[in-house]
N, C-alpha and C positions, 0 to 999 in steps of 0.2 A: 592543743589537741586533747581529745577525749581519752579516757582510760582504754577504751576498745582500740582506737587507732594506735596508741602507743604500744599496747600489748601486741598488736599485729606486727608492728615494725620490729619489736624486740624478738618475737618468735621467728620472723623471716630472717633477720640478721644472724641470729644464733644458729638457725637451721642451715643457712647457706654456708656459714663458717664450718659447721660440723660436716656437712656433705662434701666439703673439699677433701676430707681425709678418707671417708668411707669407701668411695669407688676405687681409689688406688689400693687400699688394703684388700678389697675383694679380688682384684685382678692380680696384684703382685704376689699374693700368697700362692696362687695357682702357677704363675710363671716360675717362681722360685722352686716350687715343688716339681715342676717339669724339668728344670735344670738339674736338680739333685737326682731325680729318677734317671736321667740320661747318664749322670756320673756313676750311679750304682750299677746300671746295666752295662756300661761301656768301660768303666774304670778310667776314663779320661779325666785327669786332674784339673783340666781347664774348666770343666763344668762344675767341679766342686768350688773352685775360686769364683765362678760366676754366681753360684748359689749364695756364697758368703757375701759377695759385694752387693748384689741386689737385695739380699736379706737384711743387710745393714740399713739400707734406705727404707725397707719395709718397717723395720723396728722404729725408726724415727717417726715415720708417718703414723704407725699404730699408736704410739704413746700419745701423740697429739690428738688423735681421734677419740681415745678414751677420755682425755681431759675435757674436750669440748662437748662430748656426749652427756656428761654428768648433768650439766645445766638444763638440758632438754627435759629431763625427768622432773626437776624442781619446778619448771615453769608451769606444768600442768596444775600443780597445787597452788602456786603463787598467783598466776595471772588468769588461769582458766578453770577456776574452781567449779563453776556451774557446768562446764563441759565435762570435767572429770567426774562429777557426781552422775552425770547422765550416762556416760559410756564406761564407767569404772567396772561394772560387772562383766561387760563384754571384753574390755581390754585386759582385764586382770590375767586371764589364762595365757594368751599368746605372749604378753610381755614378761610374765613370770617364766615361761618356758624359754624365752629368748635369753634371759639372764642366767637361769639356773642350768640350762643345758648347753645352748649354743655358745654364749660368751665364755662360760667356764671351760668348755671344751677347747675353745680357741686360745684363751689366755694360758691355760695349764700346759697345753702341748707346745705353745710358743716358748714357754720357759724350758721345757724338755729339749726343744730344738736348739735353743741358745747354748745350754750348758751340756748338751749330750754328744758333742762331736767326738770326744775321745772316750765316752763312757758306753755308748751304744754301738751295735753293729751298724754297717752301712744301711741295711734294709730297714731296721727299726728306726734309725734316725730319719730316713726318708719318709717312713710312715708317719712320724711326728709332724712333719711340715704338711703332709696331706691332711692330717686331722685338723691342723690349724686352718687350712683352706676350707675344709668341710664345715668347721665351726663358724667361720666368718660368713660363709654363704648361707648357712642355716639361720644365723642371726638376722640376716637381711630378710629371710623368708618370714620369720615370725613378726618382725616389725611391719612388714608389708601386709600381713594378715590383718593387723590392727588398722593400718592405713586404708586398706581396701574396704573395711566396714564403713569408713567415712565416705568413700566414693559410691559404694553400692551395699547398703545395709542388708544383711541376711541373717537367719538363725537367731532371731530375737523376738521379744514381745515387750511392749511398754507397760510398766507397772508403777504406779505412784510417781509418775513423771520421770522414770528412769528406764533406760534400755536394759533388759535382762536377757542374758544369753540362754536360749532354749535348745540350741543344737550346735554343739562344738564342731561337728563334722561339716555342717553347712557353712560355718565360718571358714574352715580350712578349705572347703571346696568352692568358695566364692569364685565365680568366673573371672572377676576382676583381678584376683590374686594371680591367676595363671597366665595373665598377659603382662601384669605389672612386674611380677617377680623375675621372669626371664629377661625382660627388657632392662631391668635394673642390673641384673648380673652381667649381662653382656656389655652394658654401658661401663661397668667397672672393669671388665676385661679390656675394653677398648681404651679406657683411661690408662691402665697399666702398660698396654702395648705401646701407646704413643709416648708414654713416659720413658720406657726403655729405648724406644726408637730414637727419641730426641737426644737423650744423653749419649747413646752409642754414636750417633752422628756427630755430636760435639767432639768426641775423642777421635773418631775416624778422620775428621777434617784436620785435626792437629797431628794425625799419625801417631797417636798415643795408644799403646797396647793394641795394635791393629787386629791381631788375630782374636784376641779376647772380645773386642767390641764388634768385630765382624760377625762372630757367632751370636752375640747378643742381638745384633741388628737383624740377622736372618731369622732368628726365632721370633722376635717381636713382629716382624713384617708378616710372617705366616699367621701367627696368633691374632694380630690386629686385623688383618684382612677378613678372616673368618668371623671375628667378634663383631666388627662394624657391620658386616653383611647381615648377621643375625639380629643386630639392633634394628636395622632398617626393616627386615622382614617381620619381626615381632611387633615393631611399631605400627606396621600396617594393620595387623590384627588388633592391636590396642585401639587404633582409630575406629575400627568397625565396632568394637565393644563400646566405645564412647558414643557412637551414633545411636546405639540401641538403648543405653542406659543414662547417658548425660548429653543429650542432643544439643542443649544450650551451649555446652563447652565447645563442641565442634562448630556450631554456628558462629560463636564468638571468635574462634581460632581462624575462621575463614571470612570474618566480617560479612557474613551472609545475613542481611537484614530481612529479606523477603524469601519465602520458600521458593525452590526451583525444582523442576522435574523435566528434563535432566538438569543436574546441578553442575555449575561451572566451578573450577578451582581458581582461587585468587592467586595470581602470580605477583601482583603488586597492587596495593590499595593505599591511596593517599587522601587524607582529609580528616575531618573531625570524627574519628572512629567512635568516640565515647558517647555521642549524642544523636547523630542522625545517620541515615543511610545515603545522604546526598554527598557522595564522594567520587573522586576519580579512581577508576579501577581497571586493571588489565586482568581479564579472566580467561582461562582456557576452557572451552565448552566441554561438558560431559565428564571431565576428569574427576570432579568431586564425587559424582555418582559412582564412577569406577572405583575410587578409593573406598567408598562407603559400602558398596554392594557387590563389587567385582563384576559389574556390568555397566554398560554405557548409558543406562537410564535408571531412574529411581528417584523418588522425591526425598530431598533433604530439607527439613524444616528450617525456616529462618527465625531470626531473633524475635521479631514482632509477633509472629504466630505462636512461638513457644512461650513467650511472656504471657500471652492471653491464656494459653492452656494452663500454665502454672498458676495463674490467678484464679482460674476456675477450680483447680485441684487443691491449692494450698491457701487460698484466700487472697484478699487485696494486697498489693505490694509490687515492688520492682524486683524482678528476678533476673535482671540483665547483669552479668559480671562486667568488670572493667575490660571493655573490648580491645582497646589499644594495646594494653599490656599482654593480654592473651594472644592477640594476633601476632605481634612482633616477637614475643618470646617463642612462639611456635616456629616462626620462620628462622630465627637465629639458631634454634635447636636443630632443625632439619638441615639448614645450610652448613652448620659446623659438622654435622654427621656425614654429609656427602663429601665435604672437603677432607675429613679424616679418612674416608674410604679411598679417595684418590691418592692420599699420601701413603697409606699402608700398601695399597696395590702397587704404587710406584716402587716402594721398597721391595716388595715381593718380586716384581718384574726383574729388577737388577739382581736380586738374590738368586733367582732361578737361572739367569744368564751368566752368573758368576762374573759380573762386571768388575774389572780391576779398579782398585781404590782411586787411582789417579784420574780415572775417566768418569767417576761418579759425580754428577752435577747436583747442585743445590744442597749439598751436605750442610753448608753453613746456615741454611734457612730452616732445616728440619728441627733444631731445638725449639724454635718458636711454636712448632706444632703441639708441644706439650700443653699449651693453654687451650687448645680446641676442645678436648673432652670436658674440661672444667666449664667452659662456656656452654656446651651442650647440656651437661648435667644440671647446671644452675638454672638455665632458661627452661629446661624441661620440667624441673620441679616447680618453678614459678607458674608455668602454664597449667600444670596439674592442679595446684592449690588455688590459684587466683581464678581460674576458669570455672571452679566449682561454686564460687561465691554467688549469692549471699549465704550459702549453706556451709556449716562446719561439718555436719553429718547430713548427707544429701537427703532431702525430703523429710527429715526428722527434727533437726535443730539448726537454727540460723546462727551465724557467727555473732550477731548483735546480742544474742541471749547467752553466749558462752563464757563471757569474761567474769572475773570475780567481782562481787557486789560491793565489797568493803574497801576497795582500793581508791586512792586519790591520784589524779594525774601526776602530781609531783613525785609520788613514790615510784611510779612506773618509769617516769622520765629519768630519775636518778639511777635506777637499775639498768635502764637501757644504755645510758651514757657509760656507766661503769663496765657493764658486760662487753659493750662494743670496744672500749679501750683495752680491756684485758684480752679479749679475743684477738684484737689487732696486734698486741704484743706477742701472743702465742703464735699467730700466723707468721709474723716477721721472724720469730725464732725458728719456726719449722722450716720456712723457706731458706733461711741462712744455713741451718744444719744440713738440709738436703743439698743445697748448692755446693757447700763446702765438701761434703762427702762425695758428691757426684763428680766434681772437678778433680778431686784427689785420685780417683780411680781405685782399682783393686790393690790390695796389699801385695807388693812384689814377693814377699816371703811365702804368701799363700799360693801364688801362682807357681812358684818353683818347687813347692813341697812335693815329694814323691809319695808313692803309696805307703801308708802307714807312718809317714813322718809327721812332724808337728811344727808349725811355725813358731818362731821365737816370741812373737807378739801374741796378744790375745786373739782368739779365733775370729772375732767379728770387728776388731778395730774400734771397740766402744769403751775401752778401758776396763773391760770385764775379764778378770782372770779365770782361766779354766782349771787352775790347780785346785 
């Protein structure tokens, strides 16, 4: 394999590993903050125990997210030096703000939250976890400001072969940011909701701490239903933005080789998606036009037509992304999303009915639903990045021109194998710790503690003394 191909594999693997942890942190900080806010406003000690239990799982996930994120920064200099030189002036500001403002806000007040149970008033302690939630969500914003420049470059000029930022507010106001950012946030909220829902169902099925986990289940079902609905609605807006600015990605996601007006939606396409349009397809008439323009007619350009347009605009070359990966990753993302909506709505229905625990069906299957948002998040990211190929910065820089010039294939292969192995160990450790903590359930002493009392063990069950 070439340096470029190995570097792409390395970046994809490390990014997927890292993005396993990020969405859960985005959503779980908000859920824990809601639980503690209910405790502060109601005085119900059960919600304090809930905040501590789910907060413990948050801390395990957060620690692994930080560790895996560090390598992402180094790869820009090691594997993608040409790319880093090209976008460095543009990326410098948002990534610096993310580190100095958002991440420091998040990590500082997470420490305050861990050690402040007995040192702060209830209101101030709850404010600390809300600042953690705000910091983590702001961190996602600034990273997506940088990523959106790759999807839709704005606020720049090219000088001496480098993109130079000329308008910071244009970068922040990039239309792509304001469909990608809320989609990512609500995807994180959905991930956390299914996480809480699945673990709660595990304990409810075993009749372990039923009142504790019934409350967690109810909160997660409400939170999850709203979050998944928002993901779907914002995803619709994101698709329309894609039609306007990256029509080739939409054409590849639909295996639409020839332009159509009105355009049909591909329910299922089977065949050699990567090379020809001569395939078996089941398409629903007019639905793609409806998704693209909110009406039953309207032209959606096909792959062949767009490739000819790009050749006229950008010069000779092949501008067709890997169609098969883009097509199937899109369907896996959407399919997982609608299945998540059905599961969350099912939980909400029984919550609103107050269904007795012994009559609640399928509880033993719900823990498996924890994997659905991870499938949706991963395939959504793959579709976003692979569907943009051959561009690393759309219309400005091709991926083939972005890698470091002084690398040898053996060097990249060695780092790829090493990082994959290390990340695999970290992933195994994270899953082991999460499963062990989730199965153990809440600290009984924390549940029984009355107002103003203090558990004999450490507050979060992590071996951290609060003395």
